[in-house]
N, C-alpha and C positions, 0 to 999 in steps of 0.2 A: 504493500500500500504506500509506503514511504517513497519508493522508487517512482511510482506513478505521479505523486505530487511534485517531485523534483522535475520530472520530464514536462509536466504540464506548465510549471512556472517558467521553465526555460523557453518554451514555445510562446507563452503568453506575454512575457515581459517585453520583447522587442516590438511586438504588435502594439502594446499599450504605449510604449515610448514614442513610436511613430505617430500614433493618434494624437498624443499630447503635443508633439512638435507641430503637427499640422494645425491643431487648434490655436497654437501660439503664433502661427504665421510664419514658421520657418520651414515650410515644406520644400522639398527638393525642387529647384528650378523656379520657385516662386519668389519674386521680389516686389515689394510694395514701392511703386514709383513715387518720387517726390517731384512736384512741379515747381520749376523756377521760372519766374516771369521776366521776359526780356522786352524792354521798351525801346522802340525805334521811331524816329520821325519819318522814315521812308514809307511811301505808299506801297501796298502789297502787289506790286507789278512783277513781271518776269524778267526784270533787268538783271544783268550778270551779277552784280553785287548781292542782290536778293537771293539769287540761286545759291551763292556761297553761304549766305546766312542760313538758309534752309538746310543745306548740306551739313553745316556745322551742328545745327540743332539735332538732326537725325544721327550724326556721328557720335555726339555725346550720349544719346540714348543707347545706341548700339554698343559702344565701348564700355558703358557702365552696366551692360546687361539689363537695361530698363530701370535701373534704380533712380536715374535722373531723367526728367522730361522737361524740355524747354518749350514754353508757350510764348510765341511772339505776338506782341501787341503793336500793331502797325499805326502809322500816321498820328503819332502823339496821343493815342487814345488812352494811354496810361499815365504818361508824363509829357509835359512840354519840354522840348529839346533844351531850351535855355535853363530849365530847372532840373535837368537830369542828374547832375552831381548831388544836389541836395536831396532829390527824390530817392536816389539809390542809397544815400547815407541813411535816410529815414526809413528805408525798407518798403517804400511804395512800390518800387520795382526791385528785383534781385540783381538784374544785369541790364546794361544798356550802354550805348555810345555816349561819351561825354566830350564836349568840345572844350578844349582849354581856353578858348576865347571867352567863355562864360564862367570860368571857374578859377581864374588866376589868384583870386583872394583865398580860395580854399587850397589850391595845389599850385603854388608858384613854380616849382620845378617842372611840372608838366607843361606849364605855359611856355617854357623854353622851346618846345617843339614847334611853336608857331614862329615862322621867320619869313621875311620877304627876300631872303638871299638863298642862292643855290638852286639846283634843278627843281622844276615843278613836277617831275616824274613820280608817279605813285610808288613804284617799287623802290626807287632811290630814297624817297622820304622815309618809308617804313623800315627798310633795312638799315639805313643810317641811324635812325632813332633807336632801333632795337640794339644795335651794337653800342651805341652811346650809353644806354642805361643798363646794359647787362652787368650784373653783379655790382650795381651801384648801391652802396649803403645809404646814401642820401635819399635816393628814390624809394628804397624799401622803407626807410623811416617815414617818409612823407605818406606812403600808402597806409602805414599803420596809424599815423596821426589822423588822417582824413577818413579812415574807414572805407577806403576805396581801393580795391585790389585790381590792378591791370591784368587782364587775361587775353588781350589781343589789341592790335592796332591796325588802322587803315588810313589812307590818305585821301583827302578830297581831290587831289590831283592838280592838273593844270589850272592855275588861276586865270580868270577871265574878267575883263572890264565890260560890263553891260551898260548900255546907255540908250537914251531916247533922242538926244540932241545932236551928237556928233561922236565919232569914234575917239576913244581916249588912247591915242598912240603914245603920248607923252603927258607928263603932268601939266604942261602948258595948255592942253586941250580941255581942261576942266572949265576954264573961262567963267567962273562964278557959279557953276552948277551945284545943286544939292546932291551929295553923293554919300552912300553908305560905305565907309572905309573900314579897314581892319584897325586894330589898336595901333599897330606900327604906322599905318597910313595916316592916322590922326596926328601922331607925333611928327611924322615927316611933313605933313601939311603946315603945321605951325613952324617947324624948324626951317623949312625951305621956302616958306611964304607962298605956298600954292594958293591960287585964286579959286578956292573951293569952300563950300559950306558942308562940313561933315555932319551926317545925320545918324543918330543912334537908332538902329533898326535890327530886329531879329530876322533870321533867315525865313521863318514862316510868314513874315509880313512883306517879303519882297514883292510878290505879285500885286497885292492890293495897293501898295505904296507907289509902284511904278505906274499902275493903271490910273490911279487918281492924280498922279503928278506930284505927290508928296516928296518924291525924290526924282532926280533926272538920271541917276545911274547907281549901280551897285558893283562891288567887287564880289564875284561869285566864282563858280567852278564849271568847267565845260560839261561834265557828265550830269550835272544837276539841272541844266537848262530845260531839257525836254520833259523829264518826269514831272517837273513843277510848272511846266508850260510858260516859262519866262520869255520864250521867243514870241509869245503872243503880245507882249507888252513892251518889247524893246526893238530897236531898229539896228543897233550895232553891237557886235561882239568882237572883242580883241583878246586873243590868247597871248598872255605875256611870257609864258615859258619859265617863269621864276616863282619862287615862294612856296613855302610848305604850310599846309594846314592839316595837321594830323588829328585824328580822332582816336581816343582811347576807349576800348570796350572795358567797362568797369564792372566788377562784382562787389556787392556789399561784403565788407570784410567779415562781418559776423556770419553771413551765409557761407563764405569760404571756410571759415574755421569750423563750421558745423559739418562740412563734407568729410567723408571718410578719406583716409590716405589714398586709397585706390581711386576714388572719384577725383580728388585733387590732381593726381597724376594724369588722369585722362584729360582734364582741362589744360594742364601745363603742356602735355605732349602735343595737343592740338594747336597750341598757340602759334608756333612758327609755320605750320601748314596753313592755318587760317590766314595769317598775315600775307603769305605769298599768294594764296588763291585770291584774296581780296585785292591785292595789288594788280594781279593779272586781270581780274574782272573790272577793276577801275579803268585800266588802260583800254580794255575792250569797249567799255561803256563810253569812254571819251571818243574813240574812233567812230562808234555808231552815232554818237551825238553830232559829231562834226559832219558826217555824211548826211544825216537827216536835216541838219540846219541848212546845209548848202543846197539841198534839193527839196525843201518844203514848199509846196505850191500855195499853201494857204497863209503861212506866216513867214515870208522870206526875211532874212536878215543879211546885213553886210558883214562879212567875216574878214578879220585881219589877223595875221600871225606876225609877231615882232621878229625882226632880224637881230643879229648879235649886237649891232651898234645901238639899236633902239632899246634892247634889254639892258645894256650897260648904263643907259641914262637913268632908268628906274632904279637899278641896283646902287648907283652912286648916290642918288637922292635918298634912298632908303637906308643906307649903311649907318649914318649917324642916328637915325630913328631906332633902328634895331638895337644898336649899342645902348641907347638910352632906355629902351624897353627892358633889356636884360638887366641893366643897372637897377632899374626899379624893382624887378623881381628879386634881385640879389639883396635888396634891403629886407625882404621877407625871409629869404634863405640864401646865404652867401654862396652855397654850392651852385647857384644858377650860372655864375660866370664860368666856372670850369666846365660845366655840362654844355654850355653854349659853344665854347671853343672846341670841345671834342665833337659836337654835332657838326659844326662847319667843316672840320677835317674829314669826318666820316661821309658827309655829303659829297665831297670831292672824291674820296676814295671809291665809293660805290658807283658814282657816275662814271668814273674812269673804267671800272670793272665792266659795267654794262656796255660802254662804248667799245671796249676791246674784246669782250667775251660774249656779249648778248645777255639776255635775261636767263635766270636759272632754268626755266621751263624750255628754253631754246637750246640749252647746252647738252641735254641728254638725247 
């Protein structure tokens, strides 16, 4: 009789343990997904950069075996772009793109990524910045203080001067116009005595301001013209070929800390892949935009691309302003000066590499 009881217990115990584990939610192959909310100002179109974002979200889910699910909230439906940094800090969104233009008071070192000097190429900008901040203790410390963890970068790409009155080939062409300028542009306008009235305006308001005549021109980016229909309200587009406007994809630091080591590794491993794919997509989007702008039967624009001599005029006018901009950032964090010097060097290095070897996706 005793032998029968032992046999029965041996057979019954594994079955009971399995049932308890299933009830507790630890069944084999079962993972309870956690949803992270990604806020973006982009409309939910099929443009190249959106395809990369969707790929990234799917890849996170796949590589974490379904433990993380990324829900994308399009067209500022969760957060206004200008409020992204504070909104992610507060946990309104878990992840999202943050423009340093709107967050220099929060993250001055991140603001160094914005410059009017160097190539306007998407890949050059992202790769140069990634090399600049790699293993940077100052940047890591800023991330901890702000509660914003960078998990990827992309560039707005080639800067463009959009206008309704005349093409802005040089600063002399402003001729008293009301123009939305970058922070460095505002400094340059004062320092170099440009005949222009700077207007404070968020990107989301470009269309309505141009349509109503609140502004005569804006500094924007080639690949954003068509998705936001800015070609409907401007007559002239000038591709300057210079200037960097990087966007950092930030995660709430508390959310990052709550991820498992395996989930953190997935996000970190995807960062360089995401960066390169977004750079390639940005360049593709710019090419598509240029082709569409030149051949749009309903809203034609006059398009200009600056030559080397014309670009040098802008760079010379901008250099003192960029130096002043960085000096102001350095008042908040002295590391800004060193990071800026390293960034300019890396911009030149990466641009030379691309010129001599092509883009990474062209080398294989």
